[in-house]
C-alpha positions in Angstrom: 5.5 15.3 2.5 8.5 12.6 1.5 8.9 9.1 3.6 11.9 10.3 5.3 10.0 13.5 6.5 7.1 11.5 7.9 9.1 8.9 9.4 10.8 11.9 11.4 7.4 12.9 12.7 7.2 8.9 14.3 8.1 7.7 17.8 11.2 5.9 17.3 10.2 2.1 15.9 6.7 3.2 15.3 5.7 2.6 11.8 2.8 0.4 11.0 2.2 -0.5 7.1 -1.6 -1.7 6.2 -0.6 -4.3 3.6 -3.5 -5.6 1.1 -2.4 -7.4 -2.4 1.0 -8.8 -2.6 2.5 -6.9 0.5 0.7 -9.6 2.2 2.7 -12.8 0.9 5.4 -11.2 -0.3 6.5 -7.3 1.6 10.2 -7.0 0.5 11.0 -5.2 4.2 11.6 -6.9 7.7 9.0 -6.7 10.3 8.5 -7.2 14.0 4.8 -8.2 14.0 2.2 -8.8 12.1 -1.7 -8.5 12.6 -4.8 -8.7 10.9 -6.5 -5.6 10.1 -9.4 -3.7 8.7 -9.6 -0.8 7.0 -13.0 1.0 7.5 -13.6 4.1 4.2 -11.6 2.4 2.0 -12.0 -0.7 -0.6 -9.2 -2.2 -2.7 -9.9 -1.7 -6.7 -8.1 -1.8 -9.7 -7.5 2.3 -9.8 -3.8 2.8 -10.5 -2.3 3.5 -13.8 1.1 1.4 -14.1 3.9 1.2 -16.5 6.5 -0.3 -14.0 4.8 -4.0 -13.7 2.4 -3.9 -16.4 1.2 -2.1 -19.5 3.5 0.1 -21.5 4.3 3.9 -21.3 1.5 4.1 -24.4 -0.9 1.6 -22.5 -0.4 1.4 -18.7 -1.9 -1.5 -16.8 -4.0 -1.2 -14.0 -3.0 -2.2 -10.9 -4.8 -2.6 -7.1 -4.7 0.4 -5.2 -7.3 1.9 -2.4 -10.3 3.9 -3.0 -12.8 6.2 -1.1 -15.9 4.0 0.5 -16.5 0.4 1.7 -13.8 -1.5 3.9 -11.1 -4.1 3.0 
């Protein structure tokens, strides 16, 4: 599902983003409200291969993602 399609299913103005890592201090988008939250069933881990900010196409770097289990 594309983000545009997902947003179309939400009530007007209702989109909450769970921010972890750099989204907590530099979200790069404006927001109306900020709250502390905890997600149960997922934990932070270096589990996403990336060539955008770390690594190269031949040897991608690891960036933070959410994996099943635990909480954060």
